[in-house]
N, C-alpha and C positions, 0 to 999 in steps of 0.2 A: 545382740541377735534379735531379730524380729521373727516371731513364730506365728504362722497362720494355722488356725484350726479349720480343717477342710473336710467336707463331705465329698467323697469320690462318687461320681455319677455311675454307679453300678447298682442295679436293682436286685440286690441279694442281701438277705438278712445276715449272712456271714461277714459282710464288710459294711453293714449299715451302722457305722460309727464314725466318730471324728478322728482324723489322722493329723499328726503334727508335721508341718513342712516349714522350712526356712523361706522367708520372703526376701527376694533380692534387694528391695529398697522400700522406702516409706510411702511410695505412691499407691500401694495396694490398699484397698478398703474392704470393710466387711460388706458382704453381699455381692462381691465381684465373682465372675466366672474365671477360672484359670486352667491352664494345662499343667498337669503334674505327672511325674514318673510314678507308675504303679506296677510293681513287679518288673516285668520285661516290656511293658507297654506304656503308652502315653494315654491318659484319660482326662476327661473334663472333670472339674470339681468346683465346689462353691465354698467361699470363705465365710464361715459362720462366726468366727471370733479372731481377734488378733491380740497377742500377748508378747511378753519379753522372756517368758520362761517356758520350759517343757519338762514333763516328768520323765522324759527319755534322754539318753546319752546324746548330746548335741552332735557328736561326731557321726552318729548313725542316722541323723535326720537328712532327708533328701531336700533339694531346693526346688521351689516352684519354677517351671520353665518360662512361662509368660502369661500375661493377661490375654483373655479372649476379647473382652470389651474394655473400653477406657472408662467405664462407669459401672456402679453397682446395679445389678439387675434384680436383686432381691432386697426388699425393704426390711428394716429391723422388725417392724410389726409383723411381716410375713414370716420371719424366722421364728418369732414367738408363736405364731399360729401353727407352724409346722411341729413345734414341740408339743403344743396342745393336742394336735391330731394323733401324734405318736402315743400319747398317754391315753387319750379318750377312745380311739378306734384301733389302737395297735398297728397303725400304719408305719412303714419304714420312713425314716427322716428323708431319705433320698426320694422315695415315692411322693411324699408330701411336697418337697421342694420342686419337683418336676411340674406340679400343678400350677406353679406361679409363672411358668414360661410357656410360650408357644412351643409345642413339641418339635416343630421343624427347626427351631433355633439350635437345638442340640445337634452336634456334629456338623454344624454349618450348612444345613439343608435349605435355609432361606436367609436372604440378606436384604439390605436396602435396595430399592430399585433405582439405579442410576442410568440416566440417558444423556446422550451427547447432543448439545444444541449448537447449531451453526449460526453465525451472524457476520455482518460486514462492519469492521471497525471504522473504515474511512470511505464514505460514499463517493467523494470526489476521485479518489484513487481508483475505486472500483469502476466508475464510469469511464475514466481514461483507459483503463485496462480493457473494458468492454469494446471501446471504439477501435482497439488495435487487433482484436482477435478476428480470425477468418469467419466468414458468414456461415460456413458449414460446421463450425464448432457449436452445434446446437446444445450440447450438454452444458458447456461453460456459460453460454448466453442465457440458457434457461435458469440455471442456478443463480446467477447474479441478479436477473430480473425478479426471480421469486423472493430472494432475500431482501432486495431493495423495496419490494412492495409489502412484504410481511414483517420485516424487521428481524425475525429469527425463525428457524425451522429445525425440527429434529433431524439429526444426521441420517437415521434409518429411513425417514420419509423422503429425503432428497435422493438417497441411494436407490429407492424403489422407483422414483419418478424419472431420475436421470441416471447416467452411468457413474459408478463409483470412481472411475479413473479421472473424470472431469473434476469431481469434488476434491480428490486427492491433490490434483495439480493446483487448484485454487488455494488449498490450504498450504501447500509447499511454497507457492508464490506470495503467501501472506496477504492475499486478497480476502480470504475467509478465515475466521478464527472460530475456535470451539471452546465450549465450557461444559462442565458436568452439572446436571440438574437432578436433584432428588425428587422423585415422583412418589406421591402417596396413593396407595391403592385403596380407594374408599368403597365400602360395600353399600349397595342399595342407593346409588346416586340418583336413580331415576324416580325416586318416590316423590309424589306430589305432596306439598306441604300445605296443611290446612291452618291458616293463620287467624281463624275466627277468635274473637274475644269472648271469654266466658266469665259470667258473674256467678260466684259461688252462692249456693243456698245457705241459709243460716246453719243448717246441720253440717254441711261441708265445712264452712268456715270455723265452726266450733271444733271439729275434728282436726283441722289444720293447726289451729292455735294450740291445742293440747299436744300434738306431736312435736311442734317446733319450740314449745316453751319448756318441755321436760325432756330429760335424758332417761329413757325407759324402754322396756319392751312392750309394744302395743299390739293387741289383736284387734284388727279392724274388721268387724262383721257387717258387711253391707250387701243387701240383696242385689241380684243381677240388675244392671242398669241404674244403680244408685249414684254413679259418678265417682267411683273409687279412683279411676285413672286421673281425673282432674284433681282430686285430693293429693295424689302422689306428686303431680306436677307442681301444684301450688306449694307443697312442702319443699320440694327441690328448689323452687325459686327463692324461697326465704333462706334456705341453707346456702345457696350459691351467693346470694346478696350479702350474706354474713362472712363470705370468704372461705367457705368450706366446700366439700365435694360430696357426691352421693353415688350409691350403687342401687340399681333397679333390676331385680331378677324376675324372669317369667319362666313358666315351666316348659313351654313348647317353642321350638324354633319357629314354628308357623306363626306365633304371636309377635315375634320380634319386628317384622316390617311395620305392622300397625302401630305398635308402641313406639318404635323409632320415628315414624312419621309424626306422631303426636308430639313427641319430645323435641324433635328437630324444629318443628314449627314454633316452638316456644324458646328453645335454647340454641338453635343453629349448630355451628361447628363445635360447640361445647360438649356435644354428645358423641360418645364412642360406643362401638358395638363389639361384643365378644361372644362368639359361639362356634360350635364345631362345623356349622354349615358354611363358614367363610372359606375362601381359598387361603392357602398358606401365606401368600403375600399380603392379603387383606388383614388376616389375623395378626401378622407381625407388625404391620404399619399401625394398626389400631392400638396394639399393645404398646408400641413406642410412643404414640401420642399421649396415652394415659400416663406412662412412666415419666415423661418429660413435662407433664402438667399442661399439655395443650388441650386436654378434654377435662371437663369438670364433673361429668355424669357418665357412668358406665351402665349400659343396658346389655343383658344377655341371659343365657340359661345358667344352670347352676355353677358352671366353671367361672363365671364372671365374679363370683365372691372372692376369687383369688387374684383379681386385677391389681396391678401395681399402682394403685391410686393413693395419694397422700391426703392427710387432713380430712378424713371422712367425718361428715356430720349426720348422715342419714343412710340407712340401708333399708330397702323395701323388698319384701318377698311376696309377690302377687300370686294368688291361687296357692296359698301356703300348704293346703291340704294335699297337693298333688304328689303322687309317688315318685315322679321323676326327680324330686329333690333328694332322693336316696340313691347313692351310688352303690350298685350291687356288683361292681367289678373292682379289681384292685386299682387304686387304693379305695377301700370302702369307707364311706363317711356319710353323715347326715348334714345336709346343707344348712338347716336351721340351727343346729348345734354349732357349726362352724361360724355362722353369721352372728350368733349370740356372743361368741368369744371375740370375733373381730370388732363387734360393736363395743364390747367391754374394753378392749385394748385401745380403741380410738375415742373412747368416751362419747360415742354417738348413739342416736336412737335407732331402734329396730322396729319396723312395722311389718306385721304378718297380716296380709289381707286376704279375704275370701268371702264368698257368699255362703260357703259351706265349710266352715273351719273343721280341721281334724278334731276328733274327740279329745285327743291328748292336749291340743292347744287350747280348746275351749275349757277343758277342765283346769288347765293352768290359770286361765282367766277367772274361773269361778272361785278358785282358792286363793287368788290374789297374787300369783306369780307374775301374771301379765296384767296390763291395764286394758280393760275391755272398752272399745269404742264401737258404737252401733250407728248404722244408716239403714233405716227400716223401709224407706220409700224410694221408688224410682224418681229420677230427675223430672220426667214428664208427668209425674203424679198419677200415671196410669196404674191400674191394678195389674199384678202379675198375671200373665195369660192363663186362661183355664186349661187344666190338664185332664184329658179324657182317657180313662183306662179301658182298653178293649181286651176281652177274653178271647184269645186265639183258639182255645179249646172249643169254644162255642162256634167260632168261625168254621173249624174243621167239621163239626157236627152238622152244620148247615150246608156243607159241600164245598166250602172255600179252602183249598189247600195251597194257595199261592202265598207269596211273600207278604202281600198287602191285605189288610182287613178291608172290608167294604167301606168302613168309615174313612180310612186313610185314602183309599182310591177316590172317593167322592171329594174329599178335602183337597187332594192334589189337583184334581181336575178343575175345581173351583178356583184354587189359588192361581193356577196358570192362566185360566181364562180372564181373571181380573188383573193380570199383568204383575202380580206379586211374585215373590220368591219363596222357595221351600228348602229346608235342610233335612236330610234323612240320616239318622245316626245308627250305625251298627258296629259294635266293637269287635269286629272280626274281618280281616282282609281276605282276599282270595275269592274264589267262587263258592266253595263249600269246605267244611272243616275236615272231611275225611272221605275216603272211597271205601265202600263196604260191599261184600258179596251178600246178596239177598238169600242165598241158599245155605251157605255154611257159616256165615258171620265173619269171614276173614276181613281184616282191615289192613290197608296199605300202610306200612310203617317204615321209618327211616332206618337204614342199616347201622348208622352211627349213633342214633339217639332212640331212646325208648318212648317215642311219641308217634302219633299218626301223622301222615303227610296231608298237606292241604292242597286241594285241587285248584289250580289257576287256569281257568278256561282260556283266557286271551293269550297266554303263553303256551298253552297246550302242554302243561307240565304239572307234575306233583312236586311240591316243594316242602322242605323242612324249615320251619320258622325258627329253629334253634341253631342249626349249623349251616343252613343255606344250601344243602345238597339238593340237586334236581334229579327227577326221575321221569321216564316216559309214562304217559297215561296208558294204563292197561285196558285191554278190551275183554279179557276173560280172567277169572279167578285162578291164580297159580296153585291153589290148593285142590279145588274140585273141578276146574274147567268151566264153571258156569259163566255165561256171558251177561247175566243180569246183575250189573253192578250199580249200586245206588250212591248218590252223593249225600253227604251228611248235612249238618246245619249250614244255614245261609251265610255267605260272606258278601263283601262290598260289590264284587264283580257280578254276582247273581242279582243283587238289588238293582244295579244299573241295567242289566239285561231286561228284567221284568218292567222296569220303568220305561225303557225304550219301546217295549211292546204296548204298554198302557198309553204312553204319550209320545208317539213316533215323531212328532214335529217339534219337540222341545229339546233344547240344548241342555245336556247334563254333564256336570263335572264330578270327578271322583278324587278323593284325597285320602290316601293311606300310605303305608311305608313303600308300597310298590310304585306309586305315582310321584313320590317326592324324593327320589334317589339323587337326582341331578341338582346342581347348584341353582338356586333361585326358583326351583320348581314350586316351593310353597307360595312364593310371591306371585308367580304366574297364575296358579289355580285360584288364589284368593282375589287377585286383581280382576280376573275374568268374571268372577262371581259378583264382586262389588260393582263392576261396570255394566253388569247385565248381559254379558256375552253368554253366560250360562244362567239358566233360570232355576235349576235344582242342583244342589250340591250334596253328594253322598259321601260320607266319610266315617272314619273311626274317631277315637277320642281327640284326634288332632283338631276337629271342628267343634269340640264340645265346650270349650271355655274361652272367655276373653274377647271373642270376635264381636264386632258391632256392625251389622248390616241393616240399614234402615228399612229395606224393602222386604225383609223376611217376616212373613206373617204365619207361616206354618212350620212346625218342627215335628217330624215323625221319629219315634224311637222304635226301631223294627223289632228288636228282641231284647227287652229289658232284663231278661233272666240270665243273660250270659255272665254278668259279673256277680250275680246273686249266689251262684253255686260254685264259685272258685274255692280253692283250698287255702282259705285265709280267714283268720278270726275277725278281720275287718271287712269281710265281704258285704255285709249289710250296709256298713258305713260308706263303702266305695260305691255301692249301687245308689244310695240316696244322693251322694255327691254328683255322680254322673247325670242322673235324671234332672236334678236341679240346675246343674250347669248347662246341660243341653237345652232344657226348657227356657233358660234365660236368653237364648239367642233370638227368640220370637218377640215381636211387638215392642221393640226398643225405641222406635221413633213415634211418629204421629199415628201409625196404623196399629190397630189391635191385633193380637196374635192368638194362636191356638196350638196346643200340643196334643198329639195322639200317641199314647204309649201302649204298645202291644206286649202282652204277657200271657203265660200259661198258668200263672198263679195270681189272679187279680185280687185275691183277698189278703195277700201278704201285707202286714202292717207298714212295710217300708213304702209301698206304693200309695197307700192311703195318706200317710204323712207327707209324702212328696207332692201329692196332688194339692195339698193345702199350703205347700211351701213352709211347713211348720218346723223349722230347725230346732227351736227350743224344746218342743215336744219330742222330736226324734232324739235329741241329745239326752233328755231325761230318761226315756225308755232304754236307750242303748247303754248309757252309763250305768244304769242299774243292773243290766245284764252283765256288763263287764265286771262290776263289783262282786256280783254273786259268783261268777265263774272265775274270778281272779285273772283277768286278762288286762293288758295295758289300758289305762295308765296305772292300774293297781298292782301291776307286776311287770317284770321285764322278761321277754322271751329271748332266749339265746339259742342259736343253732351253730354247732361245729360241723361243718360240711367237709367230707373227705372225698376227693376225686382221684381216680387212678385208672390207667389202662388195664391194670391187673386187679380183677374183682376180689380175689382172695387177699391180696396185699392190703387193699382198702379196708376190708372187713377186719383183718388182724390189727391194723393200725388203729381203727376205731375202737376196738376192744381195749387196747393199751390205754388210750385216752380216757375211755369210759371208767376204767378202774381208778385212774387218777382223779377224775371228776367226782367219783363216789366218795373218795377220801375228803374232798371239800364238802360234800353233802353231809358227811358224818360230823364235821366241825360246825356246820351251820344248818342243822336239821330243821329248825323252825322256819328257816328262810326258803327252803326248797319246797315248791308246790308240786313239781313234776320233774322226773328225770327218766330218759329212755334212749336207747340206741336202736336204730332201725334202718332199713333201706329207704332211700328218698322216693317219694311218689313217682317222680320221673327218674328211673333207675340208671339211665345212661344218656349222656349228651356228648356229642363230638367224640365218640368212642371211649369216653371215660365213665367208669362206673361211679355211682354216687351213694355214699353211706352217710348217715347223719346222727348226731347226738342232739337231742332236744331237751331243753330244761326251761322251767319257769320259776322265777325267784321273786320273793317279796322285795319291796324297795328299801327296807331298813338298812341292809348291809350289802346292797347291790354293787357299790363301788369296790368294796373289798373283794367280793366274790368275782366280779368281772376282772379285776387285776390278777387274781389267782388263776383264772382261766386263760388269760393272755400268757401268763408265765408257763402254764402247762403246754400251751400251743407252741411256745418258743423252745421249750426244753425237749420236746418229744418229736421233733421233725424226723421224717422218714423219707429216704431217697425213693423217688418214684410215686410219692403220694403228696398231693397238695391238701393242706388243712388250713381252714380259715374260719373265723368267727363272724357271724352275722347277728346284729342286735335288733330285736323287734322286726324281723323280716316281714315284708308285706305278703309274701307268698312262701309257702313251705313246699312247693312242688319241685 
């Protein structure tokens, strides 16, 4: 008897375990997808182990119905990674395994693209046939001539050009034959490839040698423009030449076309791409290319860490500080932790690269957990561009109430006149952040979420950025009837409007979540800017990092304070990161650059240190504050978040959990810095009320305490309430 240990594809903790099934024969392998009877239905499942024994009565075991694929779709290394994620992040095994496959593969929603190709096997016979047909048989004559001249043509193209009846007759008469052709759907096929040869600097070569000669976790701290991408490519070349493979992660989908272009110029078809912006067919075909070894390098956002690539020699996480590497929806995980485990399983090196490393990563480097590599100079030897701080409070006092300071207006006018380009950054999309009554203070809020609505002028709508609900723009206050309604803080749309008024003859691009919803929209916006079709690019943090535009000489940061006062212990760190990353877009080629930063708190230490690009000084100050206040990396913050459509039920469930957590606190009193239960700052999202338990614990016994909290979460599940744990959440809102 051959027994398959199978995870059934049902995302429920009640069935998130291994079930025993009899395998019909010996052709089944670990990692295969199969159809299995489950209760009264048939479900997909994954074979995670094969044995000859079962702990259950063999007569009661059901038999696997059939294979779904004729090959394993999950690698042994990936199965180990799934087990790690279950233990580390309390994810379900099924949820983790789903990450390894294109979602459309499940339930057969995407397959290989097969097209029918027509050709003439015998030209002499075809010409004889052609001489015998009537002159008015234009369809038959046209098809034969087309195939004789081109050799082969797709069936659907012939049917469009000529009538299908003529083609059918030629096939029936055996003049035309057909064959199936597999087509690969390749993303970004129109990218121009830059094949220029690059000679590494001594610093770059030293970094490459360290990374490729040792198996370790490296933190590469390189200033913007120091040539980190070239280091990554050179490392990948050495890895590929040694017969191994690599994974390269970037934080934003908007960065993938540029990175892909650079890598394809060096490695051609050896590069595959994986991210959520691809079509279902493209994602499936790229996934297959990786699985079957047709690609040696995988590039993508965080999901690419789960690619089915074998024999890994190097994993790179660029802009490692970015919050997008944390998954804040089910399944929740931290990409860097997953990458560290995958690197361990594959005995490969892991490189975490950034101009502004996260404090946690830099601290790991300072205490020796990571190997620190530094690149302190730009490739072109230019100094980093000067950063000028503008006091917007002073601007208002002098009568300027617009979006742009006088300094930024003058700089924009000069930049455009000289034929150069500018980038304007504001980390808020829409026209303004809220609509408020000047008389009674009423603010337009979403019915389903406890948040203010954002005014989108071009759509003439109020939108909720949490649930997507849209509302009509009001002309009077529903509370007091007042018609004087004011718009709140500025968004990207308003910046564009004022730019158009300031520079009416200048082409302006805008890049935010609203303008990048369609496929390839990132590529179109960035290509237009790179090619000079747009002279000024306005955007959110999509434009802040990684991009390399030689003609950009001016960067304007419209409201630097947005990130400074968010509900996060890491707000100052994130502000420093954003400023440094955005500033790094200017003066990257032969032209010098300039940054103008607008703020209402110009004396804040984060702006002073950012203006000097002094990361070590910032780290020293911030890490001291973290140590005094016992925030990460000197503690672990954990949040148990409860959501329910019934507010009372959510509160009652939170109280039950809280009492259980207090018992853990009594056992580990010295390890608990803080414990509290409260309403979440955003009390409702998508009609679900939100209650949270917050705790901060010291690192000594964090693994034991975390495991106990996971057990509490599993043992106290309540129907109608979702409860999950977040570890070191970037935002507590």
